[in-house]
C-alpha positions in Angstrom: 71.3 38.4 37.4 69.1 35.9 39.3 66.9 33.6 37.0 63.1 33.2 37.7 62.2 29.7 39.5 61.6 27.2 36.9 63.7 29.1 34.1 65.0 26.4 31.5 68.3 28.0 32.3 68.2 27.0 36.0 71.1 24.6 36.8 68.9 22.3 38.7 66.2 22.1 35.5 69.0 21.6 33.1 70.4 18.7 35.4 67.0 17.1 35.6 66.3 17.4 31.9 70.0 15.9 31.3 69.3 12.8 33.8 65.9 12.1 32.3 66.0 8.4 31.2 66.0 8.4 27.4 63.8 5.4 27.3 61.0 7.4 28.9 61.5 10.1 25.9 61.3 7.3 23.3 58.4 5.3 25.0 56.6 8.7 25.0 57.3 9.3 21.4 56.5 5.8 20.2 53.1 6.0 22.1 51.9 9.0 20.2 53.1 7.2 16.6 51.1 4.3 17.4 47.9 6.3 18.3 48.6 8.3 15.0 48.8 4.8 13.1 45.8 3.6 14.9 44.0 6.6 13.8 45.0 6.2 10.2 44.0 2.6 9.9 40.7 3.3 11.4 40.0 6.4 8.7 41.4 4.1 6.1 39.2 1.3 7.2 36.3 3.7 7.2 36.9 5.0 3.9 37.0 1.5 2.3 33.8 0.4 4.0 32.0 3.5 2.8 33.2 3.2 -0.9 32.1 -0.2 -0.7 28.8 0.7 0.3 28.5 3.1 -2.4 29.7 0.8 -5.2 27.1 -1.7 -3.9 24.5 1.1 -4.2 25.5 1.8 -7.7 25.4 -1.7 -8.8 22.1 -2.1 -7.3 20.8 0.7 -8.9 22.0 -0.3 -12.1 20.7 -3.6 -12.0 17.4 -2.4 -10.9 17.4 0.3 -14.0 18.3 -2.7 -16.3 15.4 -4.9 -15.1 13.1 -2.0 -15.6 14.3 -1.2 -19.1 14.3 -5.0 -20.0 10.5 -4.9 -19.0 9.9 -2.0 -21.1 11.4 -3.4 -23.9 9.5 -6.6 -23.5 6.1 -4.6 -23.2 7.0 -2.7 -26.4 7.8 -5.7 -28.2 4.5 -7.4 -27.2 1.9 -4.6 -27.9 -0.5 -4.9 -30.5 -1.7 -2.0 -33.2 -3.7 -1.6 -36.0 -1.9 -2.1 -39.6 -3.1 1.2 -40.8 -3.4 4.5 -39.4 -6.5 5.6 -41.6 -8.8 3.2 -43.4 -12.4 2.1 -44.2 -13.5 -1.5 -43.7 -14.7 -2.6 -47.1 -15.2 -6.4 -46.5 -15.5 -8.3 -43.5 -14.7 -12.1 -42.4 -16.8 -14.6 -43.8 -18.5 -12.5 -46.6 -19.4 -14.3 -49.7 -19.4 -13.3 -53.3 -17.8 -13.7 -56.4 -14.6 -12.2 -55.6 -13.9 -15.3 -53.4 -13.8 -18.8 -53.9 -15.7 -19.9 -50.5 -16.0 -17.3 -47.9 -14.1 -14.2 -47.1 -10.9 -15.3 -44.9 -10.0 -11.9 -43.8 -10.5 -8.4 -43.3 -10.3 -5.6 -45.8 -9.0 -2.3 -45.1 -9.8 0.3 -48.0 -7.1 3.1 -48.0 -5.2 5.1 -51.0 -2.6 3.1 -52.9 0.7 3.7 -51.3 -0.7 4.2 -47.8 2.0 2.5 -45.3 1.1 -0.8 -43.9 2.6 -1.6 -40.5 3.4 -4.5 -38.4 0.8 -5.2 -36.0 3.4 -6.5 -33.5 7.0 -7.7 -33.4 8.1 -10.9 -35.2 9.8 -12.3 -38.3 8.9 -11.9 -41.8 8.6 -15.7 -43.1 7.0 -15.0 -46.6 7.2 -12.0 -49.0 6.5 -12.7 -52.7 3.7 -12.7 -55.2 0.9 -15.3 -54.3 -1.9 -15.7 -56.9 -5.2 -14.1 -55.7 -3.3 -12.6 -52.6 -1.1 -10.5 -54.8 2.1 -9.3 -53.2 1.7 -10.8 -49.6 4.1 -10.4 -46.8 3.4 -13.3 -44.0 4.8 -12.3 -40.4 5.0 -14.8 -37.7 4.5 -12.9 -34.5 6.1 -13.4 -30.9 3.1 -15.2 -29.9 3.1 -17.5 -32.8 0.3 -16.3 -34.6 1.0 -15.7 -38.6 -0.6 -12.8 -40.1 -1.1 -12.2 -44.0 -0.7 -8.7 -45.6 -1.9 -8.8 -48.9 -2.5 -7.0 -52.1 0.4 -4.8 -51.5 1.5 -2.3 -54.2 5.1 -2.6 -52.8 7.3 -4.6 -50.4 9.3 -2.4 -48.1 10.6 -5.4 -46.3 11.1 -8.7 -47.5 13.0 -10.4 -44.5 14.1 -10.3 -41.1 12.7 -9.2 -37.7 10.1 -6.3 -37.2 9.1 -4.4 -34.6 5.5 -3.4 -33.7 4.3 -0.5 -36.1 7.4 -1.0 -38.5 6.5 -0.4 -42.0 6.6 -3.4 -44.1 4.8 -2.3 -47.3 2.3 -0.3 -49.1 -1.3 -0.7 -49.8 -2.2 -1.7 -53.4 -4.6 -3.7 -55.6 -2.5 -6.7 -56.5 -3.6 -10.2 -57.2 -7.4 -10.7 -56.8 -8.7 -7.2 -56.2 -11.4 -4.6 -57.5 -9.6 -1.5 -55.8 -6.7 -0.5 -53.2 -6.9 -2.2 -49.7 -5.1 -4.2 -47.4 -6.5 -7.6 -46.8 -5.4 -9.1 -43.6 -5.6 -12.5 -42.4 -5.0 -13.9 -39.2 -3.6 -17.5 -38.3 -3.4 -18.6 -34.8 -0.4 -20.8 -34.2 0.1 -20.7 -38.2 -3.6 -22.8 -38.4 -6.7 -21.5 -40.1 -7.9 -18.1 -40.3 -10.2 -16.6 -37.8 -12.0 -13.3 -37.7 -9.2 -10.6 -37.5 -11.5 -7.7 -36.0 -12.5 -10.3 -33.3 -8.9 -11.3 -32.6 -7.6 -7.8 -32.5 -10.2 -6.7 -30.1 -8.7 -9.6 -27.7 -5.6 -7.7 -28.3 -7.1 -4.4 -27.2 -7.4 -3.1 -30.5 -10.7 -1.9 -31.7 -11.5 -1.6 -35.5 
């Protein structure tokens, strides 16, 4: 039976295939492999670059979040607040009377015995003992160097260590030279002479 022109079984075609240089076939195959290898290398490079960019973005985001968290923590540690949540001012700074040898050196917050007394900011307890007319007294050196006395306490909750703003350090009482339960608060900037606690707290944004 005659074969169609160009059929693989045509003797002339078979002879042409047989006589094709092997190097030409190899070169054609090698070129395809080179192209494939180059494509793989390009994809690998792109993937590596993408991964590096993603890692850089993640590291930068983590750095930003860490900085924001540190700033929030610093603001929290340096905030000021009142030592009691419910009170009545029973004696002001500089008041005179038989209760004090000279003038009243603090601000008295009258409240029921056992009322929680809180640190007005962060700092470290530098004194926590009975102190004569001041009764049970806690002194805290706050973060800005101001030393604050918390006096006439009925109970110590903390006696040492660092404190955070608003942390409970003791309870209102009437120990020492006192006629009723109250917190006597004294403010000593840089550990020096006492100043008016009301004025000083107002300067920190705390109205009393």
